C-alpha positions in Angstrom: 0.5 0.4 -0.3 1.7 3.3 -0.8 -0.3 6.6 0.7 0.1 9.8 -0.2 -1.1 13.4 -0.2 -1.5 15.4 -3.2 0.6 17.9 -4.7 -1.1 21.4 -3.8 -1.8 22.0 -7.1 -4.5 19.7 -8.0 -5.4 19.3 -12.0 -5.0 17.4 -14.4 -2.1 17.5 -15.6 -0.9 17.4 -12.2 -2.1 14.6 -11.4 -1.3 13.1 -14.3 2.6 13.8 -14.3 2.2 12.3 -10.2 0.3 8.9 -11.2 2.8 8.8 -14.0 6.2 8.6 -11.9 4.3 6.3 -9.5 3.5 4.1 -12.1 7.4 4.5 -13.4 8.4 3.8 -10.0 5.8 1.2 -8.9 4.5 -0.1 -11.7 0.9 0.1 -12.4 -1.5 -0.6 -9.7 -4.7 -2.5 -9.2 -6.3 -0.4 -7.3 -6.4 2.9 -6.4 -8.0 5.2 -3.6 -8.6 9.2 -4.2 -10.6 11.3 -2.5 -13.3 12.4 -5.0 -11.5 15.1 -6.9 -12.8 14.8 -10.3 -9.7 15.2 -12.6 -8.2 12.0 -11.2 -10.2 10.1 -13.2 -8.5 10.4 -16.8 -5.2 10.1 -15.6 -5.4 7.1 -13.6 -7.7 5.4 -16.2 -4.7 6.6 -19.2 -1.8 4.9 -16.4 -3.5 2.1 -15.0 -6.8 1.3 -17.6 -7.0 -2.4 -15.1 -7.1 -0.5 -12.3 -10.2 -0.8 -10.2 -10.5 3.2 -9.3 -12.2 4.3 -6.6 -13.2 7.3 -4.5 -14.3 8.4 -1.8 -14.6 11.7 -0.1 -11.9 12.1 2.0 -10.3 8.9 0.4 -10.1 7.0 3.8 -9.0 3.6 3.7 -11.3 0.2 3.2 -9.9 -3.1 3.3 
């Protein structure tokens, strides 16, 4: 599990860069849990198309 707080700039360009670095370092994700920020949807689909994207208010961890 990787638990990282988002950067101050939270738009689609920043999200794509952020997730791109994580995919490069750790490989493709199986599950991605984010808050409900809409700018995460397209980068997650593009960089981890097979991942289960769970968007929760507050991005609380679920088992």
